[in-house]
KOLLUM-863555 format. One line per field, with one value per residue (C-alpha): residue number from 1; x negated, z negated, y negated. Coordinates in nm, 3 decimals. Example, Ala and Ser with C-alpha at 12.3 -4.5 7.8 and 13.67 -1.06 7.14 Angstrom:
// KOLLUM-863555
nr	1;2
east	-1.230;-1.367
up	-0.780;-0.714
north	0.450;0.106
//
This chain:
// KOLLUM-863555
nr	1;2;3;4;5;6;7;8;9;10;11;12;13;14;15;16;17;18;19;20;21;22;23;24;25;26;27;28;29;30;31;32;33;34;35;36;37;38;39;40;41;42;43;44;45;46;47;48;49;50;51;52;53;54;55;56;57;58;59;60;61;62;63;64;65;66;67;68;69;70;71;72;73;74;75;76;77;78;79;80;81;82;83;84;85;86;87;88;89;90;91;92;93;94;95;96;97;98;99;100;101;102;103;104;105;106;107;108;109;110;111;112;113;114;115;116;117;118;119;120;121;122;123;124;125;126;127;128;129;130;131;132;133;134;135;136;137;138;139;140;141;142;143;144;145;146;147;148;149;150;151;152;153;154;155;156;157;158;159;160;161;162;163;164;165;166;167;168;169;170;171;172;173;174;175;176;177;178;179;180;181;182;183;184;185;186;187;188;189;190;191;192;193;194;195;196;197;198;199;200;201;202;203;204;205;206;207;208;209;210;211;212;213;214;215;216;217;218;219;220;221;222;223;224;225;226;227;228;229;230;231;232;233;234;235;236;237;238;239;240;241;242;243;244;245;246;247;248;249;250;251;252;253;254;255;256;257;258;259;260;261;262;263;264;265;266;267;268;269;270;271;272;273;274;275;276;277;278;279;280;281;282;283;284;285;286;287;288;289;290;291;292;293;294;295;296;297;298;299;300;301;302;303;304;305;306;307;308;309;310;311;312;313;314;315;316;317;318;319;320;321;322;323;324;325;326;327;328;329;330;331;332;333;334;335;336;337;338;339;340;341;342;343;344;345;346;347;348;349;350;351;352;353;354;355;356;357;358;359;360;361;362;363;364;365
east	2.648;2.596;2.554;2.581;2.370;2.564;2.908;2.826;2.666;2.973;3.206;3.009;2.968;3.341;3.444;3.161;3.280;3.631;3.554;3.405;3.652;4.025;4.005;3.873;4.149;4.419;4.284;4.237;4.596;4.730;4.659;4.519;4.325;4.168;4.090;3.888;4.215;4.358;4.010;3.974;4.336;4.287;3.962;4.119;4.402;4.149;3.941;4.249;4.399;4.059;4.012;4.352;4.267;3.929;4.081;4.332;4.059;3.847;4.139;4.181;3.848;3.678;3.970;4.042;4.356;4.501;4.463;4.579;4.901;4.957;4.951;5.273;5.435;5.403;5.715;5.596;5.255;5.403;5.626;5.340;5.087;5.313;5.302;4.925;4.894;5.093;4.890;4.553;4.674;4.778;4.448;4.258;4.463;4.440;4.067;3.979;4.190;4.092;3.719;3.700;3.847;3.598;3.305;3.434;3.495;3.142;2.923;3.096;3.322;3.325;3.370;3.723;3.881;3.967;3.599;3.500;3.784;3.681;3.325;3.433;3.676;3.446;3.146;3.356;3.531;3.199;3.067;3.395;3.381;3.044;3.204;3.193;2.832;2.712;2.929;2.781;2.423;2.484;2.643;2.348;2.096;2.284;2.355;1.983;1.888;2.154;2.129;1.829;2.006;2.328;2.142;1.951;2.272;2.441;2.140;2.122;2.500;2.475;2.264;2.542;2.759;2.887;2.936;3.185;3.441;3.446;3.670;3.947;3.901;4.259;4.609;4.957;5.041;4.732;4.748;5.109;5.013;5.270;5.059;5.103;5.399;5.317;5.248;4.885;4.784;4.957;4.789;4.450;4.485;4.378;4.022;4.106;4.379;4.288;3.913;3.875;4.108;3.824;3.692;3.970;3.907;3.535;3.567;3.461;3.210;3.044;3.038;2.959;2.957;3.288;3.137;2.852;3.096;3.315;3.010;2.894;3.228;3.110;2.864;3.161;3.288;3.017;3.076;3.446;3.363;3.096;3.320;3.579;3.374;3.104;3.356;3.541;3.221;3.109;3.427;3.670;4.016;4.200;3.950;3.884;4.256;4.258;4.002;4.089;3.747;3.626;3.313;3.191;3.245;3.043;2.750;2.758;2.662;2.343;2.021;1.703;1.401;1.171;1.411;1.379;1.758;1.975;2.260;2.230;2.580;2.410;2.241;2.557;2.780;2.539;2.539;2.916;2.969;2.774;2.973;3.302;3.197;3.132;3.457;3.652;3.476;3.580;3.937;3.957;3.822;4.077;4.368;4.280;4.219;4.576;4.713;4.519;4.617;4.977;4.934;4.702;4.469;4.091;3.932;3.718;3.991;4.230;3.983;3.964;4.342;4.401;4.136;4.295;4.636;4.485;4.321;4.652;4.820;4.545;4.591;4.961;4.875;4.878;4.759;4.644;5.000;5.087;4.782;4.907;5.254;5.107;4.918;5.247;5.424;5.134;5.167;5.431;5.219;4.914;5.091;5.202;4.844;4.713;4.964;5.167;4.882;4.659;4.959;5.064;4.705;4.689;5.031;4.958;4.605;4.745;4.990;4.708;4.487;4.767;4.846;4.479;4.470;4.781;4.627;4.307;4.507;4.707;4.387;4.237;4.538
up	-3.522;-3.315;-3.542;-3.310;-3.527;-3.844;-3.684;-3.495;-3.806;-4.011;-3.748;-3.738;-4.116;-4.183;-3.951;-4.055;-4.413;-4.311;-4.063;-4.269;-4.555;-4.481;-4.101;-4.033;-4.238;-4.055;-3.709;-3.797;-3.921;-3.613;-3.374;-3.386;-3.058;-2.853;-3.133;-2.893;-2.733;-3.043;-3.119;-2.772;-2.778;-3.107;-2.988;-2.658;-2.850;-3.074;-2.780;-2.595;-2.885;-2.978;-2.619;-2.633;-2.972;-2.859;-2.537;-2.738;-2.969;-2.672;-2.528;-2.868;-2.815;-3.134;-3.374;-3.652;-3.622;-3.916;-3.737;-3.407;-3.556;-3.739;-3.402;-3.322;-3.637;-4.008;-4.015;-3.729;-3.890;-4.221;-4.049;-3.846;-4.130;-4.414;-4.296;-4.249;-4.607;-4.730;-4.511;-4.634;-4.995;-4.956;-4.782;-5.077;-5.332;-5.136;-5.070;-5.431;-5.568;-5.310;-5.304;-5.682;-5.701;-5.442;-5.640;-5.963;-5.795;-5.657;-5.908;-6.214;-6.344;-6.701;-6.612;-6.649;-6.315;-6.424;-6.488;-6.135;-5.989;-6.198;-6.069;-5.705;-5.732;-5.947;-5.714;-5.402;-5.561;-5.653;-5.298;-5.154;-5.378;-5.227;-4.886;-4.542;-4.464;-4.779;-4.697;-4.348;-4.470;-4.733;-4.473;-4.236;-4.514;-4.658;-4.313;-4.233;-4.567;-4.558;-4.190;-4.221;-4.491;-4.289;-3.973;-4.167;-4.304;-3.964;-3.806;-4.069;-4.081;-3.773;-3.960;-4.008;-3.702;-3.484;-3.130;-3.050;-3.249;-2.964;-2.767;-2.676;-2.604;-2.503;-2.517;-2.403;-2.723;-2.721;-2.344;-2.373;-2.648;-2.883;-3.175;-3.076;-3.302;-3.570;-3.923;-3.937;-3.620;-3.726;-4.065;-3.894;-3.748;-4.094;-3.962;-3.667;-3.772;-3.930;-3.932;-3.646;-3.784;-3.964;-3.622;-3.605;-3.955;-3.928;-3.649;-3.624;-3.908;-3.720;-3.344;-3.159;-2.814;-2.751;-2.473;-2.690;-2.966;-2.730;-2.599;-2.954;-3.028;-2.813;-3.092;-3.305;-3.063;-3.143;-3.514;-3.480;-3.290;-3.540;-3.842;-3.706;-3.516;-3.778;-4.023;-3.737;-3.606;-3.958;-4.102;-3.812;-3.776;-4.036;-4.317;-4.236;-4.252;-4.621;-4.725;-4.838;-4.727;-4.453;-4.355;-4.714;-4.755;-4.440;-4.549;-4.890;-4.726;-4.578;-4.736;-4.668;-4.834;-4.831;-5.026;-5.401;-5.416;-5.384;-5.202;-4.894;-4.982;-5.231;-4.953;-4.748;-5.033;-5.140;-4.786;-4.748;-5.097;-4.997;-4.674;-4.862;-5.107;-4.822;-4.652;-4.970;-5.004;-4.658;-4.705;-5.031;-4.855;-4.573;-4.812;-5.024;-4.710;-4.601;-4.947;-4.985;-4.632;-4.750;-5.124;-5.250;-5.475;-5.525;-5.346;-5.623;-5.893;-5.634;-5.569;-5.940;-5.986;-5.685;-5.791;-6.135;-5.975;-5.744;-6.037;-6.223;-5.911;-5.878;-6.237;-6.167;-5.907;-6.103;-5.858;-5.502;-5.385;-5.457;-5.257;-4.959;-5.006;-4.998;-4.680;-4.527;-4.628;-4.498;-4.152;-4.047;-4.154;-3.994;-3.659;-3.693;-3.759;-3.470;-3.203;-3.297;-3.422;-3.113;-2.883;-3.075;-3.071;-2.693;-2.638;-2.859;-2.716;-2.361;-2.477;-2.646;-2.335;-2.106;-2.342;-2.338;-1.957;-1.935;-2.177;-1.972;-1.651;-1.813;-1.926;-1.579;-1.426
north	-12.617;-12.300;-11.995;-11.695;-11.463;-11.541;-11.508;-11.187;-11.034;-11.121;-10.974;-10.647;-10.637;-10.679;-10.399;-10.167;-10.193;-10.085;-9.807;-9.525;-9.480;-9.472;-9.486;-9.130;-8.963;-9.160;-9.075;-8.707;-8.699;-8.881;-8.592;-8.238;-8.251;-8.529;-8.772;-8.985;-9.099;-9.277;-9.414;-9.567;-9.685;-9.868;-10.021;-10.133;-10.300;-10.471;-10.597;-10.723;-10.919;-11.061;-11.180;-11.355;-11.507;-11.640;-11.774;-11.976;-12.107;-12.213;-12.410;-12.578;-12.755;-12.639;-12.685;-12.439;-12.231;-12.427;-12.760;-12.611;-12.476;-12.805;-12.983;-12.796;-12.935;-12.866;-12.649;-12.429;-12.406;-12.290;-12.033;-11.891;-11.877;-11.754;-11.388;-11.418;-11.542;-11.241;-11.007;-11.135;-11.121;-10.758;-10.678;-10.824;-10.628;-10.301;-10.339;-10.421;-10.136;-9.874;-9.939;-9.962;-9.613;-9.488;-9.632;-9.480;-9.146;-9.122;-9.304;-9.448;-9.173;-9.304;-9.671;-9.814;-9.893;-10.246;-10.321;-10.217;-10.423;-10.723;-10.690;-10.671;-10.961;-11.174;-11.150;-11.204;-11.503;-11.662;-11.621;-11.755;-12.063;-12.160;-12.221;-12.066;-12.153;-11.978;-11.677;-11.660;-11.691;-11.424;-11.200;-11.232;-11.161;-10.864;-10.724;-10.726;-10.568;-10.296;-10.206;-9.967;-9.763;-9.743;-9.639;-9.372;-9.220;-9.225;-9.054;-8.778;-8.724;-8.499;-8.243;-7.986;-8.043;-7.760;-7.890;-7.613;-7.814;-8.067;-7.832;-7.858;-8.228;-8.305;-8.157;-8.253;-8.444;-8.665;-8.718;-8.837;-9.089;-8.938;-9.064;-9.428;-9.509;-9.256;-9.374;-9.246;-9.431;-9.752;-9.720;-9.675;-10.025;-10.146;-10.114;-10.342;-10.581;-10.909;-10.856;-11.101;-11.369;-11.548;-11.654;-11.912;-12.045;-12.123;-12.380;-12.662;-12.609;-12.323;-12.282;-11.960;-11.803;-11.628;-11.418;-11.290;-11.206;-11.002;-10.819;-10.744;-10.576;-10.284;-10.199;-10.097;-9.832;-9.572;-9.635;-9.557;-9.238;-9.130;-9.191;-8.948;-8.691;-8.627;-8.472;-8.301;-8.143;-8.051;-7.901;-7.864;-8.017;-7.805;-7.862;-8.229;-8.301;-8.202;-8.467;-8.817;-8.947;-8.709;-8.901;-8.925;-8.552;-8.485;-8.704;-8.538;-8.207;-8.353;-8.226;-8.425;-8.263;-8.564;-8.791;-8.833;-8.870;-8.561;-8.737;-8.957;-9.078;-9.309;-9.509;-9.522;-9.631;-9.905;-10.045;-10.026;-10.168;-10.478;-10.508;-10.484;-10.755;-10.998;-10.894;-10.966;-11.301;-11.415;-11.286;-11.482;-11.790;-11.758;-11.706;-12.007;-12.217;-12.147;-12.229;-12.555;-12.656;-12.690;-12.753;-13.025;-12.825;-12.842;-12.548;-12.393;-12.393;-12.248;-11.963;-11.885;-11.896;-11.674;-11.424;-11.389;-11.334;-11.071;-10.892;-10.876;-10.734;-10.471;-10.354;-10.290;-10.024;-9.700;-9.433;-9.362;-9.293;-9.655;-9.768;-9.567;-9.713;-10.064;-9.975;-9.866;-10.188;-10.391;-10.233;-10.487;-10.784;-10.622;-10.591;-10.953;-11.067;-10.857;-10.957;-11.264;-11.484;-11.434;-11.489;-11.802;-11.930;-11.888;-12.050;-12.351;-12.373;-12.394;-12.661;-12.854;-12.834;-12.954;-13.238;-13.340;-13.329;-13.548;-13.798;-13.815;-13.869;-14.149;-14.321;-14.286;-14.458
//
């Protein structure tokens, strides 16, 4: 069944929920001048690997990535997907822990952190247990409801900018791509890596236009630029570099007289909170899909078991320094998910297509 609107909305929702929190601080730290260069570099990498991934899926004739890898042999499938399983697990733990702390920091100062984490994981697990079609429908609905609030905050976030901070726009360090293998830039790929992997898991239940999806990815580019340049143009490089969440700090300075609420951050956080819930639901669904592909377990009990294990792991993270350490450790699995999985999908997809052509020729003879 063709579900272009649902799939494109989910793709945009997932990445929008990841862009505005940790990503700006990493990009601001990656270079002192010419931040547009690492932003465009990361986006170009994302577009390239997604093109390769979608090309491999198209050659697989509508199969899911799980079935496609299994066609190369169960052992190869397990070897290829094991790092993805670890990566998605770490993403779920990091996201639940990090965003719970953000919510507590901004809104629920007196609420225990474990309660916020339990809420995030519980809601996302329930949505994941309903299946991919329910996740997609929920994503489309919530995306439509939250979009006006997000657009309003983005529009008003330019209230206090100083355009003189745009200059200088480039220097020798940024022009030479010296940031490329630095820890901050590699860490910033958290906003890119793995967010597109779900596209290979939803087939053949949901079909979609690969071309339209690639075109829709261009919508994300202004969001990446806004998330970094709004705090830079509001505070400048030196001050922005001291903030853990630069974009949130910039939106917190906005004063809109005709609102009954004092902080526009409230609207933004509510929108992003919804996006993160759906993102966690689809990550949970992917992780359990991989597990049940190799281990014969009912899906819904597996979701509950895995959510409980994730909650326990989250409670073991004591402070923000440990979150950053986990992000660093996850870099290797993130790079694997970004580069190896799309390349393997294309290679096995080409093999599958050639095998199908040979079979058709043999039947014709």
